[in-house]
PDB file with SEQRES, HELIX, SHEET and CRYST1 records, atoms N, CA, C and O in Angstrom:
SEQRES   1 A   35  UNK UNK UNK UNK UNK UNK UNK UNK UNK UNK UNK UNK UNK          
SEQRES   2 A   35  UNK UNK UNK UNK UNK UNK UNK UNK UNK UNK UNK UNK UNK          
SEQRES   3 A   35  UNK UNK UNK UNK UNK UNK UNK UNK UNK                          
HELIX    1 AA1 UNK A    7  UNK A   10  1                                   4    
HELIX    2 AA2 UNK A   13  UNK A   34  1                                  22    
CRYST1    1.000    1.000    1.000  90.00  90.00  90.00 P 1           1          
ATOM      1  N   UNK A   1     -53.360  24.218 -67.610  1.00  0.00           N  
ATOM      2  CA  UNK A   1     -52.782  25.468 -68.113  1.00  0.00           C  
ATOM      3  C   UNK A   1     -53.786  26.597 -67.817  1.00  0.00           C  
ATOM      4  O   UNK A   1     -54.982  26.454 -68.074  1.00  0.00           O  
ATOM      5  N   UNK A   2     -53.295  27.700 -67.283  1.00  0.00           N  
ATOM      6  CA  UNK A   2     -54.085  28.739 -66.926  1.00  0.00           C  
ATOM      7  C   UNK A   2     -54.394  29.689 -68.166  1.00  0.00           C  
ATOM      8  O   UNK A   2     -53.469  30.097 -68.869  1.00  0.00           O  
ATOM      9  N   UNK A   3     -55.580  29.994 -68.389  1.00  0.00           N  
ATOM     10  CA  UNK A   3     -55.864  30.840 -69.544  1.00  0.00           C  
ATOM     11  C   UNK A   3     -55.701  32.236 -69.137  1.00  0.00           C  
ATOM     12  O   UNK A   3     -56.306  32.693 -68.167  1.00  0.00           O  
ATOM     13  N   UNK A   4     -54.840  32.973 -69.905  1.00  0.00           N  
ATOM     14  CA  UNK A   4     -54.629  34.365 -69.600  1.00  0.00           C  
ATOM     15  C   UNK A   4     -55.441  35.275 -70.477  1.00  0.00           C  
ATOM     16  O   UNK A   4     -55.497  35.123 -71.697  1.00  0.00           O  
ATOM     17  N   UNK A   5     -56.083  36.247 -69.806  1.00  0.00           N  
ATOM     18  CA  UNK A   5     -56.810  37.290 -70.528  1.00  0.00           C  
ATOM     19  C   UNK A   5     -56.065  38.588 -70.606  1.00  0.00           C  
ATOM     20  O   UNK A   5     -55.817  39.224 -69.582  1.00  0.00           O  
ATOM     21  N   UNK A   6     -55.690  39.010 -71.838  1.00  0.00           N  
ATOM     22  CA  UNK A   6     -54.928  40.168 -72.001  1.00  0.00           C  
ATOM     23  C   UNK A   6     -55.782  41.482 -71.960  1.00  0.00           C  
ATOM     24  O   UNK A   6     -56.976  41.449 -72.257  1.00  0.00           O  
ATOM     25  N   UNK A   7     -55.241  42.473 -71.641  1.00  0.00           N  
ATOM     26  CA  UNK A   7     -56.009  43.746 -71.617  1.00  0.00           C  
ATOM     27  C   UNK A   7     -56.639  44.100 -73.032  1.00  0.00           C  
ATOM     28  O   UNK A   7     -57.753  44.619 -73.094  1.00  0.00           O  
ATOM     29  N   UNK A   8     -55.956  43.830 -74.072  1.00  0.00           N  
ATOM     30  CA  UNK A   8     -56.440  44.238 -75.346  1.00  0.00           C  
ATOM     31  C   UNK A   8     -57.658  43.313 -75.711  1.00  0.00           C  
ATOM     32  O   UNK A   8     -58.519  43.730 -76.485  1.00  0.00           O  
ATOM     33  N   UNK A   9     -57.729  42.151 -75.197  1.00  0.00           N  
ATOM     34  CA  UNK A   9     -58.961  41.293 -75.420  1.00  0.00           C  
ATOM     35  C   UNK A   9     -60.133  41.899 -74.637  1.00  0.00           C  
ATOM     36  O   UNK A   9     -61.267  41.850 -75.114  1.00  0.00           O  
ATOM     37  N   UNK A  10     -59.904  42.438 -73.510  1.00  0.00           N  
ATOM     38  CA  UNK A  10     -60.968  42.907 -72.668  1.00  0.00           C  
ATOM     39  C   UNK A  10     -61.547  44.329 -73.154  1.00  0.00           C  
ATOM     40  O   UNK A  10     -62.649  44.732 -72.780  1.00  0.00           O  
ATOM     41  N   UNK A  11     -60.767  44.999 -73.957  1.00  0.00           N  
ATOM     42  CA  UNK A  11     -61.124  46.276 -74.396  1.00  0.00           C  
ATOM     43  C   UNK A  11     -62.161  46.231 -75.593  1.00  0.00           C  
ATOM     44  O   UNK A  11     -62.040  45.486 -76.565  1.00  0.00           O  
ATOM     45  N   UNK A  12     -63.221  47.148 -75.388  1.00  0.00           N  
ATOM     46  CA  UNK A  12     -64.186  47.165 -76.497  1.00  0.00           C  
ATOM     47  C   UNK A  12     -63.738  48.372 -77.413  1.00  0.00           C  
ATOM     48  O   UNK A  12     -62.794  49.118 -77.155  1.00  0.00           O  
ATOM     49  N   UNK A  13     -64.518  48.448 -78.472  1.00  0.00           N  
ATOM     50  CA  UNK A  13     -64.237  49.526 -79.422  1.00  0.00           C  
ATOM     51  C   UNK A  13     -64.296  50.867 -78.831  1.00  0.00           C  
ATOM     52  O   UNK A  13     -63.466  51.728 -79.122  1.00  0.00           O  
ATOM     53  N   UNK A  14     -65.299  51.071 -77.973  1.00  0.00           N  
ATOM     54  CA  UNK A  14     -65.395  52.441 -77.207  1.00  0.00           C  
ATOM     55  C   UNK A  14     -64.321  52.697 -76.353  1.00  0.00           C  
ATOM     56  O   UNK A  14     -63.902  53.849 -76.243  1.00  0.00           O  
ATOM     57  N   UNK A  15     -63.739  51.614 -75.629  1.00  0.00           N  
ATOM     58  CA  UNK A  15     -62.564  51.876 -74.786  1.00  0.00           C  
ATOM     59  C   UNK A  15     -61.335  52.214 -75.571  1.00  0.00           C  
ATOM     60  O   UNK A  15     -60.513  53.019 -75.133  1.00  0.00           O  
ATOM     61  N   UNK A  16     -61.183  51.554 -76.831  1.00  0.00           N  
ATOM     62  CA  UNK A  16     -60.028  51.885 -77.528  1.00  0.00           C  
ATOM     63  C   UNK A  16     -60.010  53.312 -78.064  1.00  0.00           C  
ATOM     64  O   UNK A  16     -58.955  53.944 -78.118  1.00  0.00           O  
ATOM     65  N   UNK A  17     -61.222  53.842 -78.475  1.00  0.00           N  
ATOM     66  CA  UNK A  17     -61.262  55.196 -78.927  1.00  0.00           C  
ATOM     67  C   UNK A  17     -61.067  56.116 -77.748  1.00  0.00           C  
ATOM     68  O   UNK A  17     -60.493  57.189 -77.939  1.00  0.00           O  
ATOM     69  N   UNK A  18     -61.496  55.786 -76.543  1.00  0.00           N  
ATOM     70  CA  UNK A  18     -61.208  56.570 -75.404  1.00  0.00           C  
ATOM     71  C   UNK A  18     -59.746  56.665 -75.154  1.00  0.00           C  
ATOM     72  O   UNK A  18     -59.238  57.740 -74.835  1.00  0.00           O  
ATOM     73  N   UNK A  19     -59.032  55.542 -75.293  1.00  0.00           N  
ATOM     74  CA  UNK A  19     -57.530  55.467 -75.163  1.00  0.00           C  
ATOM     75  C   UNK A  19     -56.905  56.399 -76.221  1.00  0.00           C  
ATOM     76  O   UNK A  19     -55.961  57.111 -75.880  1.00  0.00           O  
ATOM     77  N   UNK A  20     -57.351  56.435 -77.420  1.00  0.00           N  
ATOM     78  CA  UNK A  20     -56.787  57.230 -78.475  1.00  0.00           C  
ATOM     79  C   UNK A  20     -57.043  58.711 -78.080  1.00  0.00           C  
ATOM     80  O   UNK A  20     -56.149  59.537 -78.261  1.00  0.00           O  
ATOM     81  N   UNK A  21     -58.195  59.054 -77.565  1.00  0.00           N  
ATOM     82  CA  UNK A  21     -58.437  60.497 -77.153  1.00  0.00           C  
ATOM     83  C   UNK A  21     -57.477  60.869 -76.027  1.00  0.00           C  
ATOM     84  O   UNK A  21     -56.932  61.972 -76.022  1.00  0.00           O  
ATOM     85  N   UNK A  22     -57.269  59.993 -75.103  1.00  0.00           N  
ATOM     86  CA  UNK A  22     -56.267  60.316 -74.050  1.00  0.00           C  
ATOM     87  C   UNK A  22     -54.901  60.514 -74.542  1.00  0.00           C  
ATOM     88  O   UNK A  22     -54.220  61.407 -74.038  1.00  0.00           O  
ATOM     89  N   UNK A  23     -54.432  59.772 -75.475  1.00  0.00           N  
ATOM     90  CA  UNK A  23     -53.169  59.844 -76.103  1.00  0.00           C  
ATOM     91  C   UNK A  23     -53.021  61.080 -76.911  1.00  0.00           C  
ATOM     92  O   UNK A  23     -51.937  61.656 -76.996  1.00  0.00           O  
ATOM     93  N   UNK A  24     -54.155  61.517 -77.538  1.00  0.00           N  
ATOM     94  CA  UNK A  24     -54.129  62.732 -78.247  1.00  0.00           C  
ATOM     95  C   UNK A  24     -54.007  64.024 -77.372  1.00  0.00           C  
ATOM     96  O   UNK A  24     -53.402  65.028 -77.747  1.00  0.00           O  
ATOM     97  N   UNK A  25     -54.634  63.898 -76.183  1.00  0.00           N  
ATOM     98  CA  UNK A  25     -54.426  64.944 -75.183  1.00  0.00           C  
ATOM     99  C   UNK A  25     -52.998  65.063 -74.709  1.00  0.00           C  
ATOM    100  O   UNK A  25     -52.484  66.157 -74.476  1.00  0.00           O  
ATOM    101  N   UNK A  26     -52.351  63.879 -74.568  1.00  0.00           N  
ATOM    102  CA  UNK A  26     -50.883  64.002 -74.127  1.00  0.00           C  
ATOM    103  C   UNK A  26     -50.062  64.532 -75.263  1.00  0.00           C  
ATOM    104  O   UNK A  26     -49.077  65.226 -75.012  1.00  0.00           O  
ATOM    105  N   UNK A  27     -50.401  64.251 -76.492  1.00  0.00           N  
ATOM    106  CA  UNK A  27     -49.593  64.785 -77.618  1.00  0.00           C  
ATOM    107  C   UNK A  27     -49.809  66.267 -77.614  1.00  0.00           C  
ATOM    108  O   UNK A  27     -48.847  67.032 -77.667  1.00  0.00           O  
ATOM    109  N   UNK A  28     -51.077  66.705 -77.551  1.00  0.00           N  
ATOM    110  CA  UNK A  28     -51.266  68.206 -77.430  1.00  0.00           C  
ATOM    111  C   UNK A  28     -50.576  68.881 -76.398  1.00  0.00           C  
ATOM    112  O   UNK A  28     -50.004  69.947 -76.623  1.00  0.00           O  
ATOM    113  N   UNK A  29     -50.583  68.338 -75.269  1.00  0.00           N  
ATOM    114  CA  UNK A  29     -49.958  68.915 -74.085  1.00  0.00           C  
ATOM    115  C   UNK A  29     -48.417  68.964 -74.270  1.00  0.00           C  
ATOM    116  O   UNK A  29     -47.801  69.953 -73.874  1.00  0.00           O  
ATOM    117  N   UNK A  30     -47.788  67.937 -74.853  1.00  0.00           N  
ATOM    118  CA  UNK A  30     -46.398  67.965 -75.048  1.00  0.00           C  
ATOM    119  C   UNK A  30     -45.972  68.998 -76.142  1.00  0.00           C  
ATOM    120  O   UNK A  30     -44.907  69.612 -76.078  1.00  0.00           O  
ATOM    121  N   UNK A  31     -46.854  69.140 -77.121  1.00  0.00           N  
ATOM    122  CA  UNK A  31     -46.558  70.184 -78.169  1.00  0.00           C  
ATOM    123  C   UNK A  31     -46.768  71.531 -77.659  1.00  0.00           C  
ATOM    124  O   UNK A  31     -46.136  72.475 -78.132  1.00  0.00           O  
ATOM    125  N   UNK A  32     -47.639  71.682 -76.698  1.00  0.00           N  
ATOM    126  CA  UNK A  32     -47.756  73.082 -76.100  1.00  0.00           C  
ATOM    127  C   UNK A  32     -46.517  73.383 -75.194  1.00  0.00           C  
ATOM    128  O   UNK A  32     -46.073  74.530 -75.138  1.00  0.00           O  
ATOM    129  N   UNK A  33     -45.964  72.368 -74.492  1.00  0.00           N  
ATOM    130  CA  UNK A  33     -44.829  72.544 -73.702  1.00  0.00           C  
ATOM    131  C   UNK A  33     -43.578  72.784 -74.594  1.00  0.00           C  
ATOM    132  O   UNK A  33     -42.623  73.428 -74.160  1.00  0.00           O  
ATOM    133  N   UNK A  34     -43.595  72.312 -75.722  1.00  0.00           N  
ATOM    134  CA  UNK A  34     -42.424  72.479 -76.649  1.00  0.00           C  
ATOM    135  C   UNK A  34     -42.273  73.855 -77.202  1.00  0.00           C  
ATOM    136  O   UNK A  34     -41.186  74.316 -77.550  1.00  0.00           O  
ATOM    137  N   UNK A  35     -43.432  74.507 -77.268  1.00  0.00           N  
ATOM    138  CA  UNK A  35     -43.500  75.888 -77.847  1.00  0.00           C  
ATOM    139  C   UNK A  35     -42.910  76.905 -76.965  1.00  0.00           C  
ATOM    140  O   UNK A  35     -42.894  78.087 -77.310  1.00  0.00           O  
TER     141      UNK A  35                                                      
END                                                                             
């Protein structure tokens, strides 16, 4: 049986915060477009 390594397992805490920052930038951009 092949062991699968999922992306969430490979992410560190710093990477997850970086992902949240990127998502926040997208949200800010879409809010600016909506105005």
